[in-house]
C-alpha positions as CSV (number, residue, x, y, z in Angstrom):
1,M,8.0,-42.1,37.0
2,I,8.0,-38.3,36.2
3,R,7.0,-37.1,32.9
4,E,8.0,-33.9,31.2
5,K,5.5,-32.6,28.5
6,N,6.3,-29.7,26.4
7,I,3.7,-27.6,24.6
8,I,4.7,-25.0,21.8
9,S,2.1,-22.4,21.0
10,G,3.9,-20.0,18.7
11,D,6.3,-18.0,20.9
12,M,4.9,-19.6,24.1
13,Y,6.8,-22.6,25.4
14,E,5.4,-24.6,28.3
15,A,7.0,-27.5,30.3
16,E,4.8,-29.6,32.5
17,F,5.9,-32.1,35.0
18,F,3.7,-34.8,36.5
19,P,3.7,-38.4,37.5
20,V,2.6,-41.2,35.4
21,F,2.4,-45.1,35.8
22,S,5.0,-47.1,33.8
23,G,2.6,-47.6,31.1
24,G,2.1,-43.9,30.6
25,R,-1.2,-43.4,32.2
26,R,-1.4,-40.3,34.5
27,M,-1.7,-41.0,38.3
28,P,-5.0,-40.1,39.9
29,T,-5.0,-37.0,41.8
30,C,-8.0,-37.7,44.2
31,R,-10.2,-40.4,45.4
32,R,-13.2,-40.7,42.9
33,G,-16.7,-41.7,44.0
34,K,-19.1,-43.8,41.9
35,S,-20.0,-40.8,40.0
36,G,-16.5,-39.4,39.6
37,L,-15.4,-35.9,40.7
38,S,-17.9,-33.6,42.5
39,S,-19.8,-31.3,40.1
40,K,-18.0,-28.3,41.4
41,K,-14.4,-29.9,41.1
42,Q,-15.4,-31.0,37.5
43,A,-16.7,-27.6,36.6
44,D,-13.4,-25.9,38.0
45,L,-11.3,-28.5,36.0
46,N,-13.3,-27.8,32.7
47,D,-12.9,-24.1,33.2
48,K,-9.2,-24.3,33.8
49,N,-8.7,-26.6,30.8
50,A,-10.8,-24.4,28.6
51,R,-8.6,-21.4,29.4
52,K,-5.4,-23.4,28.7
53,K,-6.9,-24.5,25.4
54,M,-7.8,-21.1,24.3
55,V,-4.4,-19.4,25.5
56,R,-2.5,-21.9,23.5
57,L,-4.8,-21.6,20.4
58,V,-4.5,-17.8,20.3
59,N,-0.9,-17.7,21.0
60,A,-0.2,-20.5,18.2
61,N,-1.9,-18.3,15.6
62,F,-2.2,-14.7,16.4
63,G,0.4,-12.0,17.5
64,K,1.5,-8.4,17.2
65,G,-0.2,-6.6,14.3
66,D,-3.3,-8.8,14.0
67,I,-6.7,-7.5,14.9
68,V,-9.1,-7.6,17.7
69,L,-12.6,-6.6,16.4
70,H,-15.5,-5.6,18.7
71,G,-19.0,-5.7,16.8
72,T,-22.2,-4.3,18.1
73,Y,-25.8,-3.8,17.1
74,R,-28.2,-0.9,17.2
75,D,-31.4,-1.5,19.1
76,D,-33.6,-1.8,16.1
77,E,-31.2,-4.3,14.6
78,M,-30.7,-6.5,17.5
79,P,-30.9,-10.3,16.6
80,K,-33.7,-12.4,18.0
81,G,-31.4,-15.1,19.1
82,E,-27.8,-16.5,19.0
83,E,-28.3,-18.3,15.7
84,E,-29.4,-15.1,13.9
85,C,-26.2,-13.4,15.5
86,R,-24.1,-16.1,14.3
87,R,-25.4,-15.9,10.7
88,H,-24.6,-12.3,10.6
89,I,-21.1,-13.0,11.7
90,Q,-20.6,-15.7,9.1
91,N,-21.9,-13.2,6.5
92,Y,-19.3,-10.8,7.7
93,I,-16.6,-13.4,7.6
94,R,-17.6,-14.2,4.0
95,R,-17.2,-10.5,3.0
96,I,-13.7,-10.4,4.5
97,K,-12.7,-13.5,2.7
98,R,-13.7,-11.9,-0.6
99,Y,-11.8,-8.6,0.2
100,R,-8.8,-10.6,1.3
101,K,-8.8,-12.6,-1.8
102,N,-9.3,-9.7,-4.2
103,H,-6.4,-7.7,-2.5
104,G,-3.9,-10.7,-2.4
105,L,-4.0,-11.1,1.5
106,P,-3.4,-14.4,3.1
107,E,-6.5,-16.6,4.0
108,I,-8.4,-15.3,6.9
109,K,-7.8,-16.8,10.3
110,Y,-10.1,-16.1,13.1
111,I,-11.5,-16.9,16.5
112,Y,-14.7,-15.2,17.6
113,V,-17.1,-15.2,20.6
114,I,-20.6,-14.1,20.9
115,E,-21.6,-12.4,24.1
116,A,-25.3,-12.1,25.2
117,K,-26.3,-9.8,28.1
118,T,-29.7,-9.0,29.4
119,S,-30.5,-5.3,29.8
120,K,-31.3,-4.3,33.2
121,K,-33.5,-1.5,32.0
122,T,-35.5,-3.2,29.2
123,G,-35.0,-6.9,29.7
124,I,-34.0,-7.4,26.2
125,I,-31.0,-9.7,25.4
126,R,-28.3,-7.6,23.8
127,Y,-25.8,-9.3,21.6
128,H,-22.2,-8.4,20.4
129,F,-19.2,-10.2,19.5
130,H,-15.3,-10.1,19.7
131,M,-13.1,-11.5,17.1
132,I,-9.4,-12.0,16.6
133,L,-8.3,-12.1,13.0
134,N,-5.1,-12.0,11.0
135,S,-3.7,-8.6,9.9
136,M,-5.5,-6.4,7.6
137,D,-6.6,-2.7,7.3
138,R,-8.4,-1.9,10.5
139,T,-10.7,0.6,8.9
140,I,-11.8,-1.8,6.2
141,A,-12.7,-4.5,8.9
142,E,-14.7,-2.0,10.8
143,E,-16.6,-0.8,7.8
144,M,-17.5,-4.3,6.7
145,W,-19.6,-4.9,9.7
146,P,-23.0,-3.4,8.7
147,Y,-24.5,-3.1,12.1
148,G,-24.0,-1.1,15.2
149,D,-23.2,2.7,16.1
150,W,-19.9,1.5,17.6
151,T,-17.5,-1.0,15.9
152,N,-13.9,-0.9,16.7
153,A,-10.8,-2.8,15.6
154,D,-7.5,-2.6,17.5
155,R,-4.2,-3.8,16.8
156,L,-3.2,-6.9,18.9
157,Q,-0.3,-6.1,21.2
158,P,0.9,-9.0,23.2
159,N,2.7,-8.5,26.4
160,E,5.2,-10.7,28.3
161,K,2.5,-13.4,28.6
162,G,1.7,-13.3,24.9
163,C,-2.2,-13.0,24.3
164,E,-3.0,-14.6,27.6
165,A,-5.4,-11.9,28.9
166,L,-7.4,-11.7,25.7
167,A,-7.7,-15.5,25.4
168,K,-8.9,-15.9,28.9
169,Y,-11.4,-13.2,28.4
170,L,-12.8,-15.1,25.3
171,V,-13.7,-18.0,27.5
172,K,-14.9,-16.3,30.7
173,D,-18.5,-16.9,31.5
174,P,-20.4,-13.7,32.4
175,K,-24.1,-13.6,32.9
176,G,-25.8,-14.6,29.5
177,G,-22.8,-16.9,28.6
178,K,-20.4,-16.8,25.6
179,R,-20.1,-19.1,22.7
180,W,-17.0,-19.2,20.6
181,A,-16.0,-20.5,17.2
182,Q,-12.8,-20.7,15.0
183,S,-11.7,-21.0,11.4
184,K,-10.6,-24.6,10.5
185,N,-7.2,-23.4,9.3
186,L,-5.8,-22.5,12.7
187,N,-2.5,-24.2,13.7
188,K,-2.5,-26.5,16.5
189,P,-0.1,-26.2,19.4
190,K,3.0,-28.4,18.8
191,V,3.4,-31.2,21.4
192,P,6.7,-33.1,21.0
193,R,7.0,-36.7,22.4
194,P,7.1,-36.5,26.1
195,K,10.2,-37.3,28.1
196,D,9.6,-40.0,30.7
197,G,12.0,-40.9,33.5
198,K,14.5,-38.3,32.8
199,I,14.2,-36.7,36.2
200,S,13.4,-38.4,39.5
201,K,10.5,-37.8,42.0
202,R,13.1,-36.1,44.3
203,H,14.5,-33.8,41.5
204,L,11.1,-32.6,40.7
205,Q,10.5,-31.8,44.4
206,R,13.7,-29.7,44.2
207,L,12.5,-27.9,41.0
208,A,9.1,-27.2,42.6
209,T,10.5,-25.8,45.9
210,E,14.0,-24.5,45.1
211,R,14.0,-23.4,41.4
212,I,10.2,-22.4,40.8
213,D,11.1,-18.7,40.5
214,D,14.8,-19.1,39.4
215,A,14.7,-17.4,36.0
216,A,18.3,-17.9,35.3
217,F,17.9,-21.6,35.8
218,W,14.9,-22.2,33.6
219,E,16.4,-19.9,30.8
220,C,19.6,-22.0,30.9
221,R,17.5,-25.1,30.7
222,Y,15.4,-23.9,27.7
223,K,17.9,-21.8,25.7
224,G,16.4,-19.1,23.6
225,Y,13.5,-18.6,26.0
226,R,12.7,-16.1,28.7
227,F,11.2,-17.2,31.8
228,V,7.7,-15.8,32.6
229,E,6.2,-17.8,35.4
230,A,5.9,-21.1,37.1
231,E,3.3,-22.8,39.3
232,A,3.8,-25.9,41.6
233,E,1.5,-27.9,43.6
234,F,1.9,-30.8,45.9
235,N,-0.8,-33.5,45.8
236,E,-1.7,-35.1,49.2
237,Y,-3.4,-38.0,47.6
238,N,-0.7,-39.4,45.5
239,G,2.3,-37.8,47.2
240,H,3.7,-36.1,44.0
241,W,4.7,-32.7,42.9
242,Y,3.0,-31.2,39.9
243,L,5.0,-28.3,38.2
244,S,4.3,-26.0,35.1
245,V,6.6,-23.4,33.6
246,V,5.7,-20.8,31.0
247,M,8.4,-19.2,28.8
248,F,8.4,-17.1,25.6
249,K,10.9,-16.8,23.0
250,A,13.7,-14.4,24.0
251,E,12.9,-11.8,21.1
252,H,9.3,-11.8,22.2
253,V,9.7,-10.7,25.9
254,R,10.7,-7.2,26.6
255,R,11.6,-6.6,30.3
């Protein structure tokens, strides 16, 4: 049977359609060997899932008016390793917490990622970080980071895809790698009980082939939301279509 799974992340609404067995278990999408998926396929799947998770988490917790902070170090202050950099960031978060409490602001919510790049000139590993945090005075946020000649806080400005671009940047894997962390008070995306067997395999095929880019159709099906994009794929192994639709609250999207 076909399952419709909905994920609500702030203003973002996703509808995913895929086949499941009668007991609710997902159908396999490929033949697995003794060791499971190939290392490349597994890595690609992990990357895709990580991007989805971050996009949903950011959209569920942050939006217009919140802050994106970029923190750096001067050469003579460069941390000796990631753990030292993380301690500096945690100290910074504690200072922000005290400021927000003393000024009657809501509790801090944040996601940050540490980026490490090896300098081609010196061979030294250079650290900096990017942080999304809920709204406050940008100048104060910049001044509270005690390191670096250049620290900048920008207002978060979602587009028709919400905060997707920023969220994906946080989990991309450049040379040197990235590590991210979050506050414990972030909202989780809402996942209502899935709808099983409401549409047929043939109906899903029509949606995936005839309605995939039909904005009027999707906006009628999910009232109050504006269509952004849809993606469909036919799986040769199990003979089923997979469809995902992304929408945003009507007042969020500006065309």
